[in-house]
Structure formats: structure tokens, C-alpha cells
C-alpha positions as CSV (number, residue, x, y, z in Angstrom):
1,M,32.6,98.0,108.6
2,K,35.0,101.8,107.2
3,D,36.5,101.4,104.1
4,P,40.1,102.0,105.2
5,S,40.6,103.7,101.8
6,K,37.9,106.3,102.7
7,I,40.0,107.5,106.1
8,I,40.7,110.7,106.0
9,G,43.2,113.2,108.1
10,P,46.5,112.5,109.1
11,L,46.0,108.7,109.8
12,G,44.4,108.1,106.3
13,D,47.4,110.0,105.0
14,I,50.0,107.8,106.9
15,I,47.9,104.4,105.5
16,Q,48.7,105.5,101.9
17,A,51.7,106.7,102.1
18,M,53.3,103.2,103.3
19,T,51.1,101.8,100.5
20,E,51.9,104.1,97.4
21,S,55.4,105.1,99.0
22,H,56.7,101.8,100.2
23,G,54.2,98.9,99.3
24,L,52.9,98.2,102.7
25,D,49.5,97.2,103.5
26,V,48.5,98.9,106.9
27,S,44.6,98.9,106.3
28,R,43.9,95.7,107.8
29,Y,44.9,96.7,110.9
30,D,42.6,98.2,114.4
31,E,42.6,101.9,114.2
32,A,43.2,102.4,117.5
33,F,46.0,99.7,117.4
34,L,47.7,101.6,114.5
35,G,47.0,105.0,116.8
36,Q,49.4,102.9,119.4
37,A,52.0,102.4,117.0
38,I,52.2,105.6,115.9
39,S,52.4,107.5,119.6
40,K,55.3,105.2,120.3
41,R,57.3,106.2,116.5
42,L,56.4,109.8,117.2
43,A,58.4,109.6,120.7
44,A,61.3,107.5,119.4
45,S,61.6,109.7,115.8
46,G,60.7,113.4,117.9
47,I,58.3,114.1,115.3
48,A,55.6,116.7,117.1
49,T,52.7,115.9,114.6
50,L,50.7,113.4,113.0
51,A,50.9,115.2,109.7
52,A,54.7,116.3,109.9
53,Y,54.9,112.1,110.5
54,G,52.8,111.5,107.8
55,E,55.2,113.8,105.5
56,H,58.2,112.0,106.8
57,L,56.9,108.1,106.5
58,A,56.5,109.0,102.8
59,K,60.1,110.2,102.6
60,S,62.2,107.4,104.5
61,A,62.4,104.0,103.9
62,S,63.8,103.0,107.2
63,E,60.9,104.5,109.3
64,A,58.7,102.6,107.1
65,E,60.4,99.5,107.9
66,A,60.2,100.5,111.6
67,F,56.9,101.4,111.7
68,F,55.6,98.2,110.1
69,G,57.8,96.1,112.0
70,S,56.3,97.3,115.2
71,L,52.9,96.3,114.0
72,H,54.1,92.9,114.4
73,V,52.9,90.7,117.5
74,N,55.5,89.1,119.0
75,H,54.4,88.8,122.7
76,S,54.3,85.6,123.7
77,E,54.0,83.3,127.0
78,F,54.7,79.6,127.5
79,F,51.4,77.9,129.0
80,R,49.5,81.4,128.3
81,N,45.7,80.8,129.6
82,P,46.1,78.8,131.9
83,L,42.4,77.9,131.8
84,S,42.1,76.8,127.9
85,F,45.1,74.8,128.7
86,A,43.4,73.0,131.5
87,V,40.6,72.2,129.0
88,L,43.2,71.5,126.6
89,E,45.3,69.1,129.5
90,Q,42.3,67.2,130.7
91,L,39.6,67.0,128.1
92,I,40.5,67.9,124.6
93,F,44.2,66.0,124.0
94,P,43.0,62.5,126.3
95,G,39.9,62.6,124.1
96,L,42.0,63.4,120.5
97,V,44.3,60.8,121.2
98,E,41.4,57.6,121.8
99,A,40.4,59.5,118.7
100,K,43.1,59.1,116.7
101,K,44.4,55.8,117.7
102,K,43.5,54.4,114.6
103,S,43.1,57.3,112.4
104,G,46.5,59.1,111.9
105,D,48.2,62.3,113.2
106,I,46.4,64.9,115.3
107,R,47.0,67.8,113.5
108,I,47.6,71.3,115.3
109,W,47.9,75.1,114.1
110,S,49.4,77.4,116.1
111,A,48.3,80.6,114.1
112,G,50.6,83.7,114.9
113,C,52.9,82.0,117.0
114,A,55.1,85.0,117.8
115,G,58.4,83.3,119.6
116,G,56.9,80.0,119.7
117,Q,56.2,79.5,123.2
118,E,52.5,78.4,122.2
119,A,53.6,75.7,119.9
120,W,56.2,74.5,122.2
121,S,54.0,74.3,125.2
122,I,51.3,71.8,123.2
123,A,54.6,69.4,122.2
124,M,55.3,69.2,125.8
125,L,51.8,68.2,127.0
126,L,51.8,66.0,123.8
127,D,55.0,64.2,124.3
128,E,53.7,63.8,127.9
129,I,50.3,61.8,127.1
130,S,52.8,59.7,124.3
131,Q,54.9,59.0,126.7
132,A,51.8,57.1,129.0
133,Q,50.9,55.7,126.3
134,T,51.5,51.8,124.9
135,Q,52.6,52.7,121.3
136,P,53.9,56.8,120.6
137,L,51.7,59.2,119.5
138,S,51.5,60.8,115.8
139,Y,51.4,64.3,116.4
140,R,52.6,67.9,114.0
141,I,52.4,71.1,114.8
142,F,52.1,73.5,112.0
143,A,53.3,77.0,113.6
144,T,53.2,80.4,111.1
145,D,53.5,84.0,111.9
146,L,53.5,86.6,109.6
147,D,57.2,88.1,110.7
148,E,60.6,86.4,109.9
149,T,62.3,88.0,113.5
150,N,59.6,86.0,115.3
151,L,60.0,83.1,113.1
152,S,64.0,82.8,113.6
153,L,63.2,83.0,117.5
154,A,60.8,80.1,117.7
155,R,62.8,77.6,115.5
156,A,66.3,78.6,117.7
157,G,63.8,77.6,120.4
158,I,66.3,79.5,123.1
159,Y,64.6,81.4,126.4
160,S,66.0,82.8,129.3
161,E,65.2,81.7,132.8
162,E,62.3,84.5,133.4
163,A,60.7,83.3,129.9
164,L,59.7,80.0,132.0
165,G,57.6,81.0,134.7
166,K,54.6,78.8,133.9
167,V,56.1,75.9,132.9
168,R,56.2,72.9,135.1
169,L,59.3,71.7,137.0
170,Q,58.9,68.3,135.1
171,H,59.0,70.1,132.1
172,M,61.7,71.8,132.5
173,S,63.8,68.6,133.6
174,K,62.2,66.6,130.1
175,Y,62.2,69.5,127.2
176,L,64.2,71.8,128.5
177,F,68.5,71.9,129.1
178,R,70.5,74.7,130.4
179,Q,72.5,76.8,127.0
180,G,74.8,79.3,128.8
181,D,72.4,81.4,130.7
182,S,69.4,80.5,129.1
183,F,67.1,77.1,128.2
184,A,67.1,75.5,125.0
185,I,64.2,73.4,123.8
186,A,64.8,69.2,124.2
187,P,65.5,67.5,120.2
188,R,62.1,65.4,121.0
189,L,60.1,68.0,120.7
190,R,61.8,69.8,117.5
191,A,61.0,66.9,115.1
192,H,57.2,67.3,115.8
193,V,57.2,71.2,115.4
194,D,56.7,73.3,111.9
195,F,57.9,77.2,111.9
196,S,56.7,79.0,108.4
197,P,55.5,82.4,107.3
198,Y,51.7,82.6,107.1
199,D,49.3,85.7,106.3
200,L,46.1,85.4,108.2
201,L,44.3,87.5,105.5
202,D,46.0,85.6,102.7
203,G,43.0,84.8,100.4
204,S,44.6,82.4,97.6
205,S,45.2,79.7,100.3
206,S,43.3,78.3,103.6
207,S,46.0,76.4,105.6
208,P,50.2,77.3,105.7
209,S,51.7,75.4,103.1
210,A,53.9,73.1,105.3
211,S,50.1,71.6,106.4
212,I,49.5,70.4,102.5
213,Y,46.2,70.6,103.9
214,G,44.0,71.2,106.6
215,G,42.0,69.2,108.7
216,F,43.4,70.4,111.8
217,D,41.4,68.7,115.1
218,L,42.6,72.2,116.8
219,I,43.2,75.8,115.9
220,L,45.2,78.2,118.6
221,C,44.9,82.2,118.3
222,C,45.3,83.7,120.7
223,N,45.7,87.5,121.7
224,L,45.8,88.2,117.9
225,L,42.4,88.8,116.5
226,F,41.7,92.1,118.2
227,Y,44.5,93.7,116.2
228,Y,42.6,93.5,113.1
229,R,39.4,95.5,111.9
230,P,36.3,93.8,112.0
231,E,36.2,92.7,108.5
232,G,39.9,91.0,108.6
233,R,38.8,89.2,112.2
234,R,35.5,87.7,110.3
235,R,37.5,86.8,107.7
236,I,40.1,85.1,109.7
237,L,37.4,82.8,111.7
238,D,36.3,81.9,108.4
239,K,39.5,80.6,107.3
240,F,40.1,78.7,110.7
241,S,36.5,77.2,110.7
242,R,36.9,76.0,107.1
243,A,41.0,74.8,108.0
244,L,39.0,73.0,111.3
245,A,38.2,69.2,110.6
246,P,34.7,68.4,111.4
247,G,34.4,68.4,115.1
248,G,37.6,70.4,115.4
249,Y,38.4,72.6,118.4
250,F,39.3,76.5,118.3
251,V,41.2,78.3,121.1
252,T,41.6,82.0,120.9
253,G,42.8,84.6,124.0
254,E,40.0,85.4,126.8
255,V,39.6,89.1,126.1
256,E,38.4,87.8,122.4
257,R,36.2,85.8,123.5
258,T,32.8,87.6,122.2
259,T,34.1,88.1,119.4
260,V,34.6,84.1,118.6
261,S,31.4,84.0,120.1
262,G,29.4,85.8,117.6
263,H,31.0,83.8,114.6
264,K,28.5,81.2,113.8
265,G,31.3,78.7,112.8
266,F,31.9,78.6,116.4
267,R,30.1,77.5,119.6
268,A,31.3,77.7,123.3
269,L,32.6,74.6,124.2
270,L,33.0,75.2,128.4
271,P,32.4,78.9,129.2
272,P,34.1,81.1,130.6
273,A,37.3,79.5,129.1
274,A,38.0,80.5,125.1
275,V,37.8,77.1,123.7
276,F,35.5,76.3,121.1
277,R,34.3,73.8,119.0
278,K,33.6,73.9,115.4
279,T,29.9,73.9,114.5
280,N,28.4,72.1,111.4
281,V,27.2,75.5,110.0
282,S,29.5,76.9,107.3
283,P,30.5,80.4,107.6
């Protein structure tokens, strides 16, 4: 892995300017991703070259904030990656429900939750399963993101009709209610989901403070790992492996299957689904 501090040229100057002038660390991000974000900021600011942009960035707190904000992933969808959700609904959740009848809550971590669609999708499936049980199902979903704007949107739980294209009609009627031109998440789901800020590369903690401890039965981190440098990806996957309960499950994005397959903390469950299970080998 290339040491971010050794990157030379305009990109290295931009990384250095963000750190030294504004106290913002962007060295964790993949170079290609940084390049794409910088290109968009060049177009938005009307600056022609990387060198000129680096000089401008060092002096402008507002531009540094705009650039840093552009690095936060804010796109998500309800029931994204249908194959993974099918595996969860038909295989993993029924097994967890049966196993947890005598052993407490189902604990789930939605990491990099963006606008909250993933966490609410999981809550819909678990609530539907709970309705079929003789006793209510006990479950908690801890959803985290680095960006407070994303978290505010997730907590509000209000979405446009266009954003609900993959939500089933029966779920629409049960778990969403119209609020003006938009739809809001029903209170029955809100009691089971907690949204909080968390930095996946925080070396001082192994899981979100809101969860108190790890021991997650399922962790989801989809379409996020590839934004980080290889060393960052490894550290995040190590953290997830430690945070999972024995035999716990991990779901990632389809484009990240190869990355996770190469990590000794996980084994593929049902290829080609991007669903894995924790191994007994410590990372």
C-alpha cells in the first residue's frame, strides 16, 4: 500500500492542504475516488488545474468543507441488492428467529447507512416475521454513518414516492404513511432502529457506542468499502469480524464480494450473493 503521506504532486498537495490548513483527513480514501471528487469540485469552482485548486483549497475553509462533504457517500435505496435481501428473508432471518427464541435480541449493525433506507428495509422484514410469531420478536438495528446530514435524513424517515420503487405494496401499506407529497416511516419500526454517528476507522472502539458492545448477529456494509484505500478496507473488515457474534453474518455490496472473499475473517455463504459468514479464524 502506498503511504498517503508519500503521495507527491498535486494530489499529495491537496491531501496535505486539507490536513494542515483545515484539520480534515482525506488520506483514508482511495486515490481514484479522490480524483473523481476533485474533478467535480474543479468543475463547480471553475478552477482549471489541480495545482491551482490545491492553492485555493489551502486558503478557503468553505471550499474545504464542500470538498470534504462530497466524499461522504449519501446514496442508498430500499431493498438494494435483491439477491442479498432474498437470502436474508428466506434463509438467515428465519434461522436467527428460531435461534433467538430463548437467547435474547437479534442485533444488527447497518454501517454506512446513508439516508437510512437499508436499516428501514431490514426493519420491515423483521417486523413482518414478528407478526407471524406467537410472541413478539425482539430486535435492535444500530445504523451508523460518518455524516450528520445523512443521519438527520435517516432519523426523519421521510422519502419521496420515487425512492420507494422497490418497496412491496404490502410493506407500503404497513410501514409507510403519506405525509404531503412524501411518505414517512411508521412509528412501529422507529422503536427498533437507532441512528448514531460512527467512524469505521476509529481505532479506539470496536462498535458503535449506542450498541454498548458488539455481538452482532448481522452486519451490513454495502457499496462503501471500495471508497477506502486497501489498508482501510482491511481494518474495517477486521473490525466487523471482531464485532460479529460467533457464526454471525456479513452482507456487502455485489462489487465488493472479491474484497471480502479475500479476508480470512469471512467465508462466502451462497455465491454469487454478497453474503458471508464469520469464520472461526481471528483476523
